[in-house]
ZALUM-721592 format. One record per residue (C-alpha): residue in three letters; residue number from 1; x, y, z. Coordinates in Angstrom, 2 decimals. Each point is the difference from the previous one (the first is absolute). Layout:
NODE  res    n     east    north       up
NODE  Ala  NUM        X        Y        Z
...
# end
This chain:
NODE  res    n     east    north       up
NODE  Met    1     0.00     0.00     0.00
NODE  Ala    2     1.44     3.37    -1.03
NODE  Arg    3     0.72     2.53     2.75
NODE  Lys    4    -1.41     3.51    -0.29
NODE  Asp    5     3.46     1.45    -0.78
NODE  Asp    6     0.36    -2.50    -2.85
NODE  Ile    7    -3.40     0.96    -1.36
NODE  Leu    8     0.83     3.72     0.11
NODE  Ser    9     3.33    -0.64    -1.73
NODE  Ile   10    -1.94    -1.47    -2.95
NODE  Tyr   11    -1.78     3.32    -0.44
NODE  Ala   12     3.21     1.98     0.46
NODE  Lys   13     1.74    -2.03    -2.73
NODE  Glu   14    -2.98     0.52    -2.30
NODE  Val   15     0.26     3.78     0.43
NODE  Glu   16     3.76    -0.15    -0.57
NODE  Gly   17    -0.59    -1.91    -3.23
NODE  Ile   18    -2.46     2.69    -1.10
NODE  Lys   19     2.67     2.65     0.59
NODE  Glu   20     2.67    -1.94    -1.88
NODE  Ala   21    -2.30    -0.38    -3.00
NODE  Gly   22    -0.59     3.74    -0.13
NODE  Leu   23    -3.69    -0.48     0.84
NODE  Phe   24    -0.08     1.64     3.44
NODE  Lys   25    -2.70     2.64     0.33
NODE  Gly   26     0.96     2.72     2.45
NODE  Glu   27    -1.83     3.11     1.11
NODE  Ala   28     0.96     3.65    -0.33
NODE  Pro   29    -2.14     1.98     2.49
NODE  Phe   30    -0.94     3.59    -0.78
NODE  Val   31    -1.29     2.58     2.46
NODE  Ser   32    -2.20     2.16    -2.23
NODE  Pro   33    -3.46    -0.62    -1.44
NODE  Gln   34    -0.15    -2.05    -3.20
NODE  Gly   35     0.40     2.24    -3.03
NODE  Ala   36     1.95     0.73    -3.16
NODE  Arg   37     2.91     0.67     2.36
NODE  Val   38     0.65    -1.65     3.33
NODE  Lys   39     2.41     0.90     2.79
NODE  Met   40     2.16    -2.81     1.31
NODE  Glu   41     1.11    -0.58     3.60
NODE  Asp   42     3.46     1.35    -0.82
NODE  Gly   43    -1.48     3.25    -1.32
NODE  Arg   44     0.36    -0.71    -3.73
NODE  Glu   45    -2.94     0.86    -2.27
NODE  Leu   46    -0.65    -2.53    -2.75
NODE  Leu   47    -2.28     0.00    -3.01
NODE  Cys   48    -2.34    -2.93     0.68
NODE  Met   49    -0.44    -2.15    -3.10
NODE  Cys   50    -1.37    -3.22     1.46
NODE  Ala   51    -3.24     0.82     1.85
NODE  Asn   52    -3.52    -1.09    -0.93
NODE  Asn   53    -0.94     3.62     0.66
NODE  Tyr   54    -1.21     0.40    -3.60
NODE  Leu   55    -2.15     3.10     0.48
NODE  Gly   56     2.42     1.58     2.47
NODE  Leu   57    -2.63     0.08     2.76
NODE  Gly   58     2.08    -1.52     2.80
NODE  Asp   59     0.71     3.46     1.43
NODE  Ser   60    -3.13     1.78    -1.25
NODE  Pro   61    -0.94     2.82     2.43
NODE  Arg   62    -3.66    -0.45    -0.92
NODE  Leu   63     0.03    -3.68     0.92
NODE  Ile   64     2.00     0.60     3.16
NODE  Glu   65    -2.55     2.60     1.09
NODE  Ala   66    -2.86    -2.40    -0.78
NODE  Ala   67     1.68    -2.68     2.12
NODE  Lys   68     0.50     2.43     2.91
NODE  Lys   69    -3.64     1.03    -0.16
NODE  Thr   70    -1.07    -3.65     0.06
NODE  Tyr   71     2.11    -0.66     3.10
NODE  Asp   72    -1.88     2.79     1.77
NODE  Glu   73    -3.41    -1.20    -1.16
NODE  Lys   74     0.35    -3.80     0.01
NODE  Gly   75     2.89    -0.82     2.32
NODE  Tyr   76     3.24    -1.92    -0.43
NODE  Gly   77    -1.39    -3.48    -0.66
NODE  Val   78    -3.13    -2.13     0.38
NODE  Ala   79     1.57    -3.01     1.77
NODE  Ser   80    -2.37    -2.41    -1.68
NODE  Val   81    -0.77    -1.92    -3.14
NODE  Arg   82    -2.74     1.28    -2.25
NODE  Phe   83    -2.86    -2.33     0.92
NODE  Ile   84     0.36     0.55     3.76
NODE  Cys   85     0.39     3.73     0.66
NODE  Gly   86     2.63     1.08    -2.50
NODE  Thr   87    -2.16     1.62    -2.66
NODE  Gln   88    -0.20     3.79     0.05
NODE  Asp   89    -2.00     2.03    -2.48
NODE  Ile   90     3.22     0.99    -1.79
NODE  His   91     0.77    -3.66    -0.78
NODE  Lys   92    -3.33    -0.33    -1.81
NODE  Lys   93     0.50     3.37    -1.66
NODE  Leu   94     3.43    -1.00    -1.29
NODE  Glu   95    -1.34    -3.30    -1.34
NODE  Lys   96    -2.70     1.87    -1.92
NODE  Thr   97     2.55     2.55    -1.23
NODE  Ile   98     2.24    -2.76    -1.41
NODE  Ser   99    -2.99    -1.73    -1.61
NODE  Asp  100    -1.13     3.25    -1.63
NODE  Phe  101     3.54     0.71    -1.24
NODE  Leu  102     0.48    -3.46    -1.51
NODE  Gly  103    -3.60    -0.39    -1.22
NODE  Thr  104    -0.64    -3.17     2.03
NODE  Asp  105    -2.93    -1.23     2.10
NODE  Asp  106     1.69    -0.04     3.38
NODE  Thr  107     3.38     0.00     1.79
NODE  Ile  108     1.42    -1.62     3.13
NODE  Leu  109     3.01     1.45     1.85
NODE  Tyr  110     3.00    -1.96     1.29
NODE  Ser  111     3.15     0.83     1.94
NODE  Ser  112     2.01    -0.47    -3.21
NODE  Cys  113    -0.39    -1.29    -3.55
NODE  Phe  114     2.06    -3.01     1.08
NODE  Asp  115    -2.88    -0.78     2.41
NODE  Ala  116    -2.58     0.71    -2.70
NODE  Asn  117     1.63    -2.57    -2.28
NODE  Gly  118     0.63    -2.37     2.89
NODE  Gly  119    -3.67    -0.04     0.91
NODE  Leu  120    -1.46    -0.23    -3.49
NODE  Phe  121     0.60    -3.38    -1.57
NODE  Glu  122    -0.76    -2.30     2.92
NODE  Thr  123    -3.29     1.85     0.51
NODE  Leu  124    -1.18    -0.28    -3.60
NODE  Leu  125     1.43    -3.30    -1.21
NODE  Thr  126    -0.31    -3.65     1.05
NODE  Ala  127     1.59    -3.24    -1.16
NODE  Glu  128    -2.61    -0.08    -2.78
NODE  Asp  129     1.35     3.23    -1.50
NODE  Ala  130     3.07     1.23    -1.88
NODE  Val  131     2.22     3.07     0.22
NODE  Ile  132     2.05     0.95    -3.06
NODE  Ser  133     2.83     2.31     1.00
NODE  Asp  134     2.63     1.96    -1.96
NODE  Glu  135     3.52    -1.31     0.66
NODE  Leu  136     1.27     3.47     0.99
NODE  Asn  137    -2.74     0.82     2.48
NODE  His  138     0.88     1.71     3.26
NODE  Ala  139     1.00    -2.11     3.01
NODE  Ser  140    -3.26     0.90     1.75
NODE  Ile  141    -2.04    -1.59    -2.80
NODE  Ile  142     2.25    -3.05     0.04
NODE  Asp  143    -0.38    -0.37     3.76
NODE  Gly  144    -3.74     0.61    -0.18
NODE  Val  145    -0.39    -2.71    -2.61
NODE  Arg  146     2.00    -2.41     2.18
NODE  Leu  147    -2.58     0.39     2.75
NODE  Cys  148    -2.89    -1.23    -2.14
NODE  Lys  149    -0.79    -3.57    -1.06
NODE  Ala  150    -0.81     0.79    -3.61
NODE  Lys  151     1.88    -1.62    -2.87
NODE  Arg  152     2.87     2.27    -1.02
NODE  Phe  153     1.09     0.91    -3.50
NODE  Arg  154     2.80     2.41    -0.87
NODE  Tyr  155     0.23     1.67    -3.39
NODE  Lys  156     2.96     1.73    -1.63
NODE  Asn  157     0.22     3.72     0.64
NODE  Asn  158    -2.55     1.94    -2.04
NODE  Asp  159    -0.26    -2.94    -2.42
NODE  Met  160    -3.62    -0.27    -1.14
NODE  Glu  161     0.55    -3.23    -1.92
NODE  Asp  162     1.34    -1.70     3.10
NODE  Leu  163    -2.79     1.47     2.12
NODE  Glu  164    -2.58    -1.43    -2.40
NODE  Ala  165     1.70    -3.40     0.14
NODE  Lys  166    -0.20     0.06     3.79
NODE  Leu  167    -3.67     1.02    -0.08
NODE  Lys  168    -0.74    -2.95    -2.27
NODE  Glu  169     1.94    -2.28     2.32
NODE  Ala  170    -2.01     1.25     2.97
NODE  Asp  171    -3.24    -0.66    -1.87
NODE  Glu  172     1.15    -3.49    -0.92
NODE  Gly  173     0.71    -0.59     3.69
NODE  Gly  174    -3.59     0.90     0.84
NODE  Ala  175     0.63     3.25     1.83
NODE  Arg  176    -3.16     1.49     1.45
NODE  Ile  177     1.37     3.57     0.26
NODE  Lys  178     3.00     1.31    -1.94
NODE  Leu  179     1.76     3.11     1.30
NODE  Ile  180     2.73     1.73    -2.02
NODE  Ala  181     2.40     1.91     2.28
NODE  Thr  182     2.46     2.60    -1.24
NODE  Asp  183     1.95     3.05     1.02
NODE  Gly  184    -1.19     3.11    -1.80
NODE  Val  185     3.65     1.07    -0.21
NODE  Phe  186     2.88    -2.45     0.41
NODE  Ser  187     1.99     2.42     2.09
NODE  Met  188     3.42    -1.68    -0.21
NODE  Asp  189    -0.06     0.58    -3.76
NODE  Gly  190    -2.38     2.97    -0.36
NODE  Ile  191    -2.19    -2.01    -2.39
NODE  Ile  192    -3.75     0.67    -0.20
NODE  Cys  193    -2.09    -3.15    -0.36
NODE  Asn  194    -2.11    -0.75    -3.06
NODE  Leu  195    -3.25     0.42     1.89
NODE  Gln  196    -2.14     0.23    -3.12
NODE  Gly  197     1.28    -3.37    -1.19
NODE  Ile  198    -0.61    -1.48     3.45
NODE  Cys  199    -3.56     1.33     0.16
NODE  Asp  200    -0.74    -1.28    -3.51
NODE  Leu  201     1.16    -3.49     0.98
NODE  Ala  202    -1.90     0.20     3.27
NODE  Asp  203    -3.19     0.74    -1.92
NODE  Lys  204     0.69    -2.86    -2.40
NODE  Tyr  205     0.61    -2.54     2.78
NODE  Asn  206    -2.37     1.41     2.66
NODE  Ala  207     2.79     0.85     2.43
NODE  Leu  208     0.30     2.67     2.67
NODE  Val  209     2.78     2.59    -0.23
NODE  Met  210     2.03     1.26     2.96
NODE  Val  211     2.54     2.83    -0.37
NODE  Asp  212     2.44     1.29     2.62
NODE  Asp  213     0.28     3.64    -1.10
NODE  Ser  214     2.29     1.21     2.77
NODE  His  215     2.50     1.49    -2.47
NODE  Ala  216    -2.62     1.69    -2.16
NODE  Val  217    -2.96     1.56     1.83
NODE  Gly  218     0.37     3.76     0.24
NODE  Phe  219     2.22     0.54    -3.04
NODE  Val  220    -0.42    -2.69    -2.71
NODE  Gly  221    -2.80     0.80    -2.44
NODE  Lys  222    -1.18     3.43    -1.17
NODE  Thr  223    -1.60     0.80     3.36
NODE  Gly  224     2.06    -2.37     2.18
NODE  Arg  225    -2.63    -2.74     0.27
NODE  Gly  226     2.69    -2.61    -0.57
NODE  Thr  227     0.55    -2.78    -2.52
NODE  Pro  228    -3.73    -0.59    -0.69
NODE  Glu  229    -0.20     3.59    -1.26
NODE  Tyr  230     3.36    -0.22    -1.80
NODE  Cys  231    -1.07    -3.20    -1.79
NODE  Gly  232    -3.59     1.09    -0.66
NODE  Val  233    -1.65    -2.73     2.09
NODE  Gln  234    -1.64     1.96     2.82
NODE  Gly  235    -2.98    -1.94     1.32
NODE  Arg  236     1.35    -3.33    -1.26
NODE  Val  237     2.37    -0.75     2.88
NODE  Asp  238    -1.70    -1.85     2.86
NODE  Ile  239     2.53     0.59     2.79
NODE  Ile  240     2.53     2.82     0.45
NODE  Thr  241     2.41    -0.07     2.91
NODE  Gly  242     2.27     2.89     0.81
NODE  Thr  243     1.88     2.01     2.58
NODE  Leu  244    -0.17     3.41     1.60
NODE  Gly  245     3.73    -0.29     0.66
NODE  Lys  246     1.42     0.92    -3.40
NODE  Ala  247    -1.36     2.74    -2.28
NODE  Leu  248    -3.03     0.64     2.22
NODE  Gly  249     1.81     1.81     2.78
NODE  Gly  250     2.70    -2.54     0.79
NODE  Ala  251    -1.16    -0.89     3.52
NODE  Ser  252    -1.50    -3.49     0.38
NODE  Gly  253    -3.23    -1.88    -0.47
NODE  Gly  254    -1.48    -2.05    -2.81
NODE  Tyr  255    -3.33    -0.84    -1.55
NODE  Thr  256    -1.94    -2.42    -2.13
NODE  Ser  257    -2.56     1.58    -2.30
NODE  Gly  258    -2.42    -1.66    -2.39
NODE  Arg  259    -3.26    -1.88    -0.37
NODE  Lys  260    -2.41     0.37     2.92
NODE  Glu  261    -0.46    -3.75     0.41
NODE  Ile  262     3.75    -0.48     0.39
NODE  Ile  263     0.50     2.86     2.44
NODE  Asp  264    -2.95    -1.18     2.10
NODE  Leu  265     1.57    -3.45     0.35
NODE  Leu  266     3.42     1.43     0.84
NODE  Arg  267    -1.49     1.95     2.90
NODE  Gln  268    -1.30    -3.29     1.43
NODE  Arg  269     2.90    -2.36    -0.68
NODE  Ser  270     3.25     1.81    -0.85
NODE  Arg  271     2.38    -0.79     2.86
NODE  Pro  272     2.31     3.07    -0.17
NODE  Tyr  273    -3.12     2.20     0.09
NODE  Leu  274    -1.62    -1.88     2.87
NODE  Phe  275     3.13    -0.35     2.13
NODE  Ser  276     2.00     3.21    -0.59
NODE  Asn  277    -0.55     3.44     1.47
NODE  Ser  278    -1.81     2.60    -2.06
NODE  Leu  279     1.92     2.49    -2.08
NODE  Ala  280     1.23     2.89     2.17
NODE  Pro  281    -2.53     2.87    -0.04
NODE  Ala  282     2.60     2.59    -1.04
NODE  Ile  283     0.90    -2.02    -3.10
NODE  Ala  284    -3.67    -0.35    -0.91
NODE  Gly  285    -0.59     3.72     0.42
NODE  Ala  286     3.07     1.01    -1.98
NODE  Ser  287    -0.86    -2.51    -2.75
NODE  Ile  288    -3.45     1.52    -0.44
NODE  Glu  289     1.68     3.39    -0.44
NODE  Met  290     2.47    -1.53    -2.47
NODE  Phe  291    -2.83    -1.27    -2.22
NODE  Lys  292    -1.48     3.50     0.05
NODE  Met  293     3.32     1.26    -1.35
NODE  Leu  294    -0.01    -2.58    -2.79
NODE  Gly  295    -3.54     1.04    -0.93
NODE  Glu  296     0.97     3.66    -0.25
NODE  Ser  297     2.87    -0.33    -2.48
NODE  Thr  298     2.14    -2.45    -1.96
NODE  Ala  299     3.00     2.36     0.16
NODE  Leu  300     2.13    -2.32     2.14
NODE  Arg  301    -0.44    -3.08    -2.18
NODE  Asp  302     0.42     2.13    -3.14
NODE  His  303     3.33     1.35     1.24
NODE  Leu  304     1.07    -3.49     1.06
NODE  Glu  305    -0.76    -1.33    -3.49
NODE  Glu  306     2.03     2.79    -1.63
NODE  Val  307     3.03    -0.32     2.28
NODE  Thr  308    -0.03    -3.81    -0.30
NODE  Ala  309     0.09     0.19    -3.82
NODE  Tyr  310     2.88     2.50     0.22
NODE  Tyr  311     1.94    -2.27     2.37
NODE  Arg  312    -0.51    -3.15    -2.04
NODE  Lys  313     1.17     1.75    -3.18
NODE  Leu  314     3.13     1.36     1.70
NODE  Leu  315     0.97    -3.45     1.26
NODE  Val  316    -0.51    -1.62    -3.41
NODE  Asp  317     1.85     2.81    -1.81
NODE  Asn  318     2.95    -0.55     2.34
NODE  Gly  319     0.15    -3.73    -0.63
NODE  Phe  320    -1.50    -1.40     3.20
NODE  Asp  321    -1.79    -3.33    -0.08
NODE  Ile  322    -3.56     0.63     1.18
NODE  Ile  323    -3.21    -1.94    -0.49
NODE  Pro  324    -2.15     1.94    -2.51
NODE  Gly  325    -3.28     1.49     1.16
NODE  Thr  326    -1.74     3.11     1.29
NODE  His  327    -0.25    -0.73     3.73
NODE  Pro  328     2.02     2.06     2.56
NODE  Cys  329     1.57    -3.24     1.29
NODE  Val  330     3.15    -0.02    -2.14
NODE  Pro  331     2.42    -2.88     0.64
NODE  Val  332     3.59     0.62    -1.11
NODE  Met  333     1.23    -3.52    -0.70
NODE  Leu  334     3.46    -1.01     1.27
NODE  Tyr  335    -0.59    -3.77     0.34
NODE  Asp  336     2.89    -0.80     2.37
NODE  Glu  337    -0.94     0.24     3.68
NODE  Lys  338     3.31     1.34     1.31
NODE  Thr  339     0.23     2.51    -2.84
NODE  Ala  340    -3.48     1.29     0.82
NODE  Ala  341     0.82     0.34     3.70
NODE  Glu  342     3.21     1.94    -0.72
NODE  Phe  343    -1.79     2.17    -2.57
NODE  Ala  344    -2.71     0.95     2.51
NODE  Lys  345     2.64     0.79     2.65
NODE  Arg  346     1.80     2.37    -2.35
NODE  Met  347    -3.25     1.68    -1.05
NODE  Met  348    -0.78     0.67     3.67
NODE  Glu  349     3.45     1.55     0.44
NODE  Lys  350    -0.75     2.35    -2.91
NODE  Gly  351    -3.30     1.10     1.52
NODE  Val  352    -2.62    -2.32    -1.52
NODE  Tyr  353    -1.91    -2.38     2.27
NODE  Val  354    -0.39    -3.26    -1.93
NODE  Val  355     0.01    -3.66     1.03
NODE  Ala  356     1.29    -3.14    -1.72
NODE  Phe  357    -2.72    -2.57    -0.64
NODE  Ser  358     1.20    -3.59     0.02
NODE  Tyr  359    -1.18    -3.52     0.84
NODE  Pro  360    -2.51    -0.89     1.40
NODE  Val  361    -1.73     3.28    -0.96
NODE  Val  362     0.95    -0.67    -3.64
NODE  Pro  363     1.38    -3.21    -1.61
NODE  Lys  364     3.69    -0.82     0.39
NODE  Gly  365     2.06     1.60    -2.74
NODE  Lys  366    -2.61     2.77    -0.49
NODE  Ala  367     1.32     2.54     2.53
NODE  Arg  368    -0.88     3.61    -0.65
NODE  Ile  369    -0.37     3.48     1.38
NODE  Arg  370    -3.77     0.53    -0.02
NODE  Thr  371    -0.45     3.74    -0.23
NODE  Gln  372    -3.37     1.63     0.57
NODE  Val  373    -1.08     3.43    -1.15
NODE  Cys  374    -2.39     2.06     2.11
NODE  Ala  375    -2.06     3.10    -0.74
NODE  Ser  376     2.21     2.17     2.20
NODE  His  377     3.04    -0.66    -2.21
NODE  Thr  378     0.96     2.70    -2.48
NODE  Lys  379     1.79    -0.36    -3.32
NODE  Glu  380     3.04     1.53     1.68
NODE  Asp  381    -0.12    -2.82     2.57
NODE  Ile  382    -0.15    -2.52    -2.82
NODE  Asp  383     2.98     1.60    -1.75
NODE  Phe  384     2.04    -0.34     3.20
NODE  Ile  385    -1.04    -3.63     0.54
NODE  Val  386     0.95    -1.06    -3.53
NODE  Lys  387     3.28     1.91     0.30
NODE  Cys  388     0.81    -2.05     3.13
NODE  Phe  389    -0.92    -3.24    -1.80
NODE  Ile  390     2.42     0.86    -2.79
NODE  Glu  391     2.79     0.88     2.44
NODE  Val  392    -0.36    -3.21     2.01
NODE  Arg  393    -0.09    -2.10    -3.17
NODE  Glu  394     3.27     1.57    -1.11
NODE  Glu  395     1.62    -0.35     3.43
NODE  Met  396    -0.88    -3.70     0.11
NODE  Gly  397     1.15    -0.61    -3.57
NODE  Leu  398    -3.40    -1.32    -1.10
NODE  Lys  399    -1.23     0.08    -3.57
# end
């Protein structure tokens, strides 16, 4: 029988192996609010190029004021789950606000989108059913699917022929319910899913469609309604999950929005909803204010779209290997894990906050610097960032 010290040494060796492989993921704390620039503990100010703060609302004075007001009116927390005594009027108001924004029947709030995805599949699907999932789906979808007893099929990324083959296979296996699950945006690559193709196949094979639109709602589509708007399939997606922790203020919280029948069942059976505390009142209040802002103007997403296009063109013109697209997630491919780690370190030293992405976040041999544009970046910021990329590439002798 192993002693406790022997057991702990196993974990220590595992971490040491991660470091030796160049896969160790450290943390670089900053002391300022999240924004286009952040102040580090040592006093340096860096241009932040790796946040999910797409609309630049992480330090919005209007949202901060809305949160402060909510603290005064609703308190610090509710200390309960929703069905006991954890539902305030602002929770219901926020759910209706999200439904109205997305054009869905109803919405249910969660502590995070990870919880929303974790509580979805086991509630809706049984061993008689089938879930057909894109191979590049987010870890939360993968983990959510693992919790259910449905038959599992995985199709090649954004490959409609393979998706159709899997739908046929599910039918041949006698699946009662078929649910297609996909990310709206595959955020490691900045690729927007072919949602129109998915919806067309879903109609053909009588399947439900679930989209995690965490990296889209608020800024993808002409009015920021996400990939259903971008792909012209609003009203055809049955389930939309998403987060309040990225473009929509950057705090925390998630949601599932969609058909009334589905949301009704989730309120009764979804375990993360039934057994986790309600969303903090201040986040709910600030989120309601944030949706008001989105309804008033598309200026933030319009600027983000313009600056993203400018950034992508500059990188391509200067010979960097990026995955083509239009999304503000822009991975600069370096492939080798140790190269990516050293590249990110040197970028930080030059004043640009970026992080190396490596296994298990992305496949081995596909290491990258995933940069992310936000609406508070200017073209001058972008010029500086690309200049630093060029300098580091030259210093490291990379092609």
